N, C-alpha and C positions, 0 to 999 in steps of 0.2 A: 383378463389379466387387469390388475391395478396399476394405476399411473403412478411413476415415483416422483415426488416433488423435491427439488432441490432448492436450497435458499438462493434468492436474488440479492444482488448487490452491486455496487458501482466503486471502484477504487481508481484512484489515478496517481502518478508520479511524474514530476517535471523538473528539469534541471534549468535554473534562471541565472541571471548574471552572478549573483552574490551567493547561491546556495542551492537548496533543493527544498521542493514543497510535496508533500504527500497528503492526499484528500481523499474522503471516502463518504459517502451518504450514511444516515443513521438508520434508515429502517431494516428490520430482520423480518423477512418472510419465508415461507415454505409454501410454494404454489400460489394460491390466490390469497392464502391467509396471513395477515400481519400479525407476526409474533411479538413485535416491540418495536415502538418508535423512538427509542433511545439507545440503539446497539453501537456501542463504539467499535469501529474498525481501524483505527489509526493508533499507533502505539510508540511512544518513546522508549527506546532500548537503552541508550546511552545518551550523553550531550552531543553526539556527533552523528547517531544512527537512529532511524526509525524505521517502522514496518507499517504498510497499509495492506489490508487483505480483503479477500472475497472468498465465500466458502461456508462449510460447515462450522459453526462459533466453536463447538468443542475443540475441532481440530485447529483453528486460528489460535485459540487459547493454548493449545499444546505448544506450538510453534513460538509462540511469544514467551512462554515460560522457558522453553530451551533456549531461544536466544538471549534472554536476560540472563539465565544462569551461566551461559557460556561466556559471554561478555564480561559478568562479573568475576568469574573464576581467571580470565586471562588477564584482567587487570591486577587482581590479588597476587598472581603468580609472577607477572612480568613488570608490574608498576607502570604498565603503558595502557591506552586506550586502544581496543581492537578497533579497526577499520571496517567501513562497509562491505568492501569486496570480501575480506576475510570471513565476516560473518556469514555473508550469502554463501560462501563456499562450504563454510561448516553446516549450514542448514540444508544446502544442497545435499551433502552427505547424509544427513539425518532423514530426509525425505527418500532418498534413494535405498536406505536401509529398511524403509517401512514399505517399500513397493508391493509387496504381497498384500498388504492391509492398507493402502494408502491413505494418507491424510487428504482430505477432499477440499482443496483449498488453491488458491492462486494469490502469490504474495509478492509485494514490492518492498524491496530493501533499499532505502536512500540514504545518503549521507557523505562521508567524506573519506577517502583514501589516498593518503599521502599528500594531502592537500587538493586533491582533484575532486569536484563535484560529481556524485554518480548516482545513477538509480539502477537496479537490476531487479528483474522479474524470474519468480521461480513458479513451476508449475507443481502438480501432486507428486511428480515423480523427480523432481530436484533438477531439472534443466533450468541453465541460467543463461537469459539474455539481457545484454546491456543495451541501453538507449538513453536519448535525451528526453522522451516522453513515452510514457507506458499506461495503459488503461486495462485493467482486468474486471470480470465480473460478467453480468448477465447483459451490460450495456456497453461493453467494450468496443463494439465496433461503431455505434453512435459517437462516443465518446472521441475515439481515435480520428474520426473524421474531423471534428471540431478543432482538436488539438493540432492535426496536420496542417489544416488551412492557416492557422494563426501563429504557429510556433515560429520564434526565432531564437538564436543562441544568445542574443543581448537583451532578452526581456528583463524588465525591471520587476521589482516585487509586485507593485501595484498591477501592472500589466498580466504577470503571471496569474495573480490571485483573481483577475476578470476573466483570464482565459479559461480556468479551471471553473470557476462559477458557470460561464456560459455553457462549458462543455458538460458539465454534471447536469445543468438545468435542462439541456437538450435531452440529456437521456432520461431525466424524470418525466418529461413530458410524453416519453413513448413507452416507459419501463415501469408497470405498476408495482415491480417488486422492489424499486429503488425509491428513496424519498426521505422526507422528514428532516432537512437539514444537511450540511455539509460540514465536517470536521476536517481542520486543517493543521498540519505540523510544518512548521518553517525550521530549517536547518541551514545556519550559516557558520563560519570560521568563529565568529564572537559570541554568537548565542544560539538558542533554541526555544521556541515559543509555540503555544498551540492558540487557535483561534476557532470559534464556531460561526458560521455563516447560514441564517436563515434562509429558506427557499420558498 
């Protein structure tokens, strides 16, 4: 029997004092083979919502396309921005409707809902879990341990950046399927921006 290889990745979401941070490594690997060292896994959907994902890249891209389409259509039809919770529920329904041929992903949706900072994680069947920090992918257990030991609700942006860097670097030291730097997406009430952090 041949061994099935799944893509490795590490993605993180964290709520800090002023907003939300989503982060992920850049390595795309299948089993022991590195397919790409420049694979983006963090996406801006609107100015107030982002997605970080781990899993099959075709499935990640499908979810991101669906999210952008529905967020844009909502804005066109209502003249309002969709919030993070509404988008998570919509993607949850989309994933559950595909349950017989599931999209092999774990996704973190982060942003604002009615002024509240939120991160929500969705599995391949559309289950939604909300928390103040979340890790998904092949290094989720390692990253969660670091986040749990360092997290506080009043973290500043610099403290949050350092915790995420420490958490993902800990994963990279043990998980050969993650690596090649960290993409970060910062979402606040006033602005949204991206950063790249070499490892």
